[in-house]
C-alpha positions as CSV (number, residue, x, y, z in Angstrom):
1,X,8.4,7.6,10.6
2,X,8.9,4.0,9.5
3,X,7.1,2.2,6.6
4,X,5.9,-1.3,5.8
5,X,6.2,-2.0,2.0
6,X,4.0,-5.3,1.3
7,X,5.8,-7.2,-1.4
8,X,5.0,-10.9,-0.6
9,X,1.9,-11.5,-3.0
10,X,1.8,-13.9,-6.0
11,X,0.3,-11.4,-8.4
12,X,-1.8,-14.1,-10.0
13,X,-3.9,-11.8,-12.1
14,X,-0.5,-11.0,-14.0
15,X,0.4,-14.5,-14.9
16,X,2.3,-15.6,-16.9
17,X,4.5,-12.5,-16.2
18,X,4.5,-13.3,-12.5
19,X,5.4,-17.0,-13.2
20,X,9.0,-16.1,-12.9
21,X,9.0,-12.5,-11.6
22,X,7.4,-11.3,-8.3
23,X,4.7,-8.6,-8.9
24,X,6.7,-6.2,-6.9
25,X,9.6,-6.5,-9.3
26,X,7.5,-6.2,-12.5
27,X,9.3,-3.5,-14.6
28,X,7.7,-0.2,-15.8
29,X,9.9,1.5,-18.4
30,X,12.6,-1.0,-17.2
31,X,12.4,-0.3,-13.7
32,X,10.9,-2.5,-11.0
33,X,7.9,-1.2,-9.2
34,X,9.6,-1.6,-5.9
35,X,12.4,0.9,-6.9
36,X,9.7,3.6,-7.6
37,X,8.6,3.2,-3.9
38,X,12.1,3.1,-2.5
39,X,12.5,6.5,-4.4
40,X,9.2,8.0,-3.0
41,X,9.9,7.1,0.5
42,X,13.6,7.6,0.8
43,X,14.6,10.3,-1.7
44,X,12.9,13.1,0.3
45,X,13.6,11.6,3.7
46,X,10.0,11.4,4.4
47,X,10.6,7.7,5.7
48,X,13.6,6.8,7.9
49,X,13.5,3.1,7.4
50,X,11.2,0.6,5.6
51,X,10.5,-3.1,6.2
52,X,9.8,-5.2,3.1
53,X,8.0,-8.6,3.5
54,X,8.8,-11.6,1.3
55,X,7.1,-14.8,0.4
56,X,6.8,-15.5,-3.3
57,X,10.0,-15.8,-5.1
58,X,11.8,-14.3,-2.1
59,X,15.3,-14.7,-3.3
60,X,14.7,-12.3,-6.2
61,X,13.4,-9.6,-3.9
62,X,16.2,-10.1,-1.5
63,X,18.9,-9.9,-4.2
64,X,17.2,-6.7,-5.5
65,X,17.2,-5.1,-2.0
66,X,20.7,-6.2,-1.3
67,X,21.8,-4.3,-4.6
68,X,19.7,-1.1,-3.9
69,X,21.4,2.2,-3.1
70,X,18.8,2.4,-0.2
71,X,19.9,-1.1,1.2
72,X,21.1,0.4,4.4
73,X,17.7,1.7,5.3
74,X,15.8,-1.4,4.3
75,X,14.9,-4.3,6.5
76,X,13.6,-7.6,5.3
77,X,11.2,-10.2,6.8
78,X,10.1,-13.5,5.4
79,X,6.8,-15.0,5.8
80,X,6.8,-18.9,5.3
81,X,3.0,-18.7,5.2
82,X,1.2,-15.5,4.1
83,X,-0.2,-13.7,7.0
84,X,-2.5,-11.3,5.2
85,X,-2.0,-7.5,5.4
86,X,-3.1,-7.3,9.0
87,X,-1.3,-10.3,10.0
88,X,2.0,-9.0,8.7
89,X,1.6,-5.6,10.6
90,X,0.9,-7.7,13.7
91,X,3.8,-9.9,13.4
92,X,6.2,-6.9,13.0
93,X,4.4,-4.4,15.3
94,X,7.6,-4.0,17.5
95,X,9.3,-2.4,14.4
96,X,7.1,0.6,14.6
97,X,8.1,1.5,18.2
98,X,4.4,2.3,19.1
99,X,4.5,5.2,16.5
100,X,2.4,6.0,13.4
101,X,3.6,4.3,10.3
102,X,3.2,4.3,6.5
103,X,1.7,1.1,5.0
104,X,2.1,0.6,1.2
105,X,0.9,-2.2,-1.2
106,X,4.1,-1.9,-3.1
107,X,2.6,-3.6,-6.3
108,X,0.9,-0.4,-7.2
109,X,2.5,2.4,-9.3
110,X,2.5,5.8,-8.0
111,X,4.1,9.2,-8.1
112,X,2.8,10.0,-4.5
113,X,4.3,12.7,-2.5
114,X,4.7,10.9,0.8
115,X,5.4,14.2,2.7
116,X,2.1,15.4,1.4
117,X,0.4,12.3,2.8
118,X,2.1,12.9,6.1
119,X,0.8,16.4,6.4
120,X,-2.8,15.1,5.4
121,X,-2.5,12.7,8.4
122,X,-1.2,15.3,10.8
123,X,-4.2,17.6,9.7
124,X,-6.8,14.9,9.8
125,X,-10.3,15.3,11.2
126,X,-10.3,14.9,15.0
127,X,-11.2,11.3,16.0
128,X,-9.9,9.8,12.9
129,X,-7.5,6.7,13.5
130,X,-6.0,6.5,10.3
131,X,-5.4,8.3,6.9
132,X,-6.2,6.5,3.5
133,X,-4.8,7.5,0.3
134,X,-7.7,8.0,-2.3
135,X,-7.5,8.5,-6.1
136,X,-9.8,8.6,-9.0
137,X,-9.8,5.4,-11.0
138,X,-11.0,4.7,-14.6
139,X,-12.1,1.2,-13.4
140,X,-14.2,1.6,-10.3
141,X,-15.7,-1.8,-10.7
142,X,-12.3,-3.3,-9.8
143,X,-11.5,-1.1,-6.8
144,X,-12.8,-0.4,-3.4
145,X,-14.9,2.7,-3.8
146,X,-15.1,5.2,-1.0
147,X,-18.3,7.3,0.2
148,X,-17.0,10.3,2.2
149,X,-18.6,13.2,4.0
150,X,-17.9,16.8,3.5
151,X,-14.7,16.6,5.6
152,X,-13.3,13.6,3.7
153,X,-14.2,11.1,6.4
154,X,-15.0,7.7,5.0
155,X,-18.6,6.7,5.7
156,X,-19.0,3.5,3.4
157,X,-17.0,1.3,1.4
158,X,-18.2,-0.4,-1.9
159,X,-15.7,-3.4,-2.6
160,X,-15.6,-4.3,-6.4
161,X,-19.3,-4.0,-7.0
162,X,-20.9,-3.8,-10.5
163,X,-22.4,-0.3,-10.1
164,X,-20.3,1.7,-7.6
165,X,-21.7,5.0,-6.7
166,X,-18.4,7.0,-7.6
167,X,-14.9,6.5,-8.8
168,X,-13.0,7.6,-5.6
169,X,-11.1,4.6,-4.7
170,X,-9.0,3.3,-1.9
171,X,-5.3,3.6,-2.9
172,X,-4.0,0.9,-0.5
173,X,-1.6,3.4,0.9
174,X,-2.3,4.2,4.7
175,X,-0.8,6.1,7.6
176,X,-1.9,4.3,10.9
177,X,-0.8,3.7,14.5
178,X,-1.2,1.8,17.7
179,X,-5.1,1.8,17.7
180,X,-5.1,0.0,14.3
181,X,-2.6,-2.5,15.7
182,X,-4.6,-3.1,18.9
183,X,-7.8,-3.6,16.8
184,X,-5.8,-6.1,14.7
185,X,-4.4,-7.9,17.8
186,X,-7.9,-8.1,19.3
187,X,-8.9,-10.5,16.6
188,X,-6.8,-13.1,18.2
189,X,-5.3,-14.9,15.1
190,X,-2.2,-14.7,13.1
191,X,-3.6,-14.3,9.7
192,X,-5.6,-11.1,9.2
193,X,-6.9,-9.2,6.2
194,X,-6.7,-5.6,7.0
195,X,-9.1,-4.5,4.3
196,X,-12.0,-6.9,5.3
197,X,-11.4,-7.5,8.9
198,X,-9.9,-4.4,10.5
199,X,-10.6,-1.3,8.3
200,X,-14.4,-1.9,8.4
201,X,-14.3,-1.5,12.2
202,X,-13.1,2.2,11.7
203,X,-15.7,3.5,9.1
204,X,-16.4,6.9,10.2
205,X,-13.0,7.4,11.6
206,X,-10.9,7.1,8.4
207,X,-9.6,10.2,7.0
208,X,-9.3,10.1,3.1
209,X,-6.7,12.1,1.3
210,X,-7.4,12.4,-2.4
211,X,-4.2,12.6,-4.5
212,X,-3.9,14.2,-7.8
213,X,-0.7,12.3,-8.5
214,X,-0.5,9.3,-10.7
215,X,-1.7,6.1,-8.9
216,X,-2.7,2.8,-10.6
217,X,-3.1,-0.8,-9.6
218,X,-1.1,-2.7,-12.4
219,X,-2.7,-6.0,-11.2
220,X,-4.0,-6.9,-14.8
221,X,-2.3,-7.1,-18.0
222,X,-4.7,-4.3,-19.4
223,X,-3.7,-2.1,-16.3
224,X,-0.1,-2.9,-16.8
225,X,-0.2,-1.8,-20.5
226,X,-1.9,1.3,-19.5
227,X,0.7,2.3,-17.0
228,X,3.4,1.8,-19.7
229,X,1.5,4.3,-21.9
230,X,0.8,6.8,-19.2
231,X,3.5,6.9,-16.7
232,X,6.4,9.2,-17.5
233,X,9.7,7.5,-18.1
234,X,12.4,7.9,-15.3
235,X,14.8,10.7,-16.1
């Protein structure tokens, strides 16, 4: 399986930190976020190769990848104009060779077991086109909250609402395949937001996989500070 690690965004909510550092390279305990993801996908050989997209402060990301011990398994693609999550997938669809692939918002901090997620995908409910990582959040108002049936199939989304019905959140990590790509291509445009334009088409056909691993969006200074307190230091 291959992976797409999304690393092109501006990280505007983390300014002024991200005025000079791309969000994917913001350090936790002195280690950039992107390195945690490289370890998660490559150390257990869950993923063969990973594609990293760049846009904001791309030279820093490129230099970091080139210095990585995993560099021989990492490919880079630059976006002159941000394409949105779905647009990036569409532009690079040949990279996945028609196979299921892992999609990661690489500006989250996680200790996810990627092989566990792959197992959950293989065992997903019949008819589900994708598997979505889910986690319990302490700030449900800032997340996309899921409503699922008894089999864990997503029945509804509540995107950053004031009074969400639960705290089970979309972890922005997915395993998906050709059917999702086809739905993205059918929109007929280069810039596509996966979460608002594609995923809603598959409500009732998305398998949630609730993790007990650490998983946090570090998109605000408050959340970043919490991550420094909660996440274990690398050994």
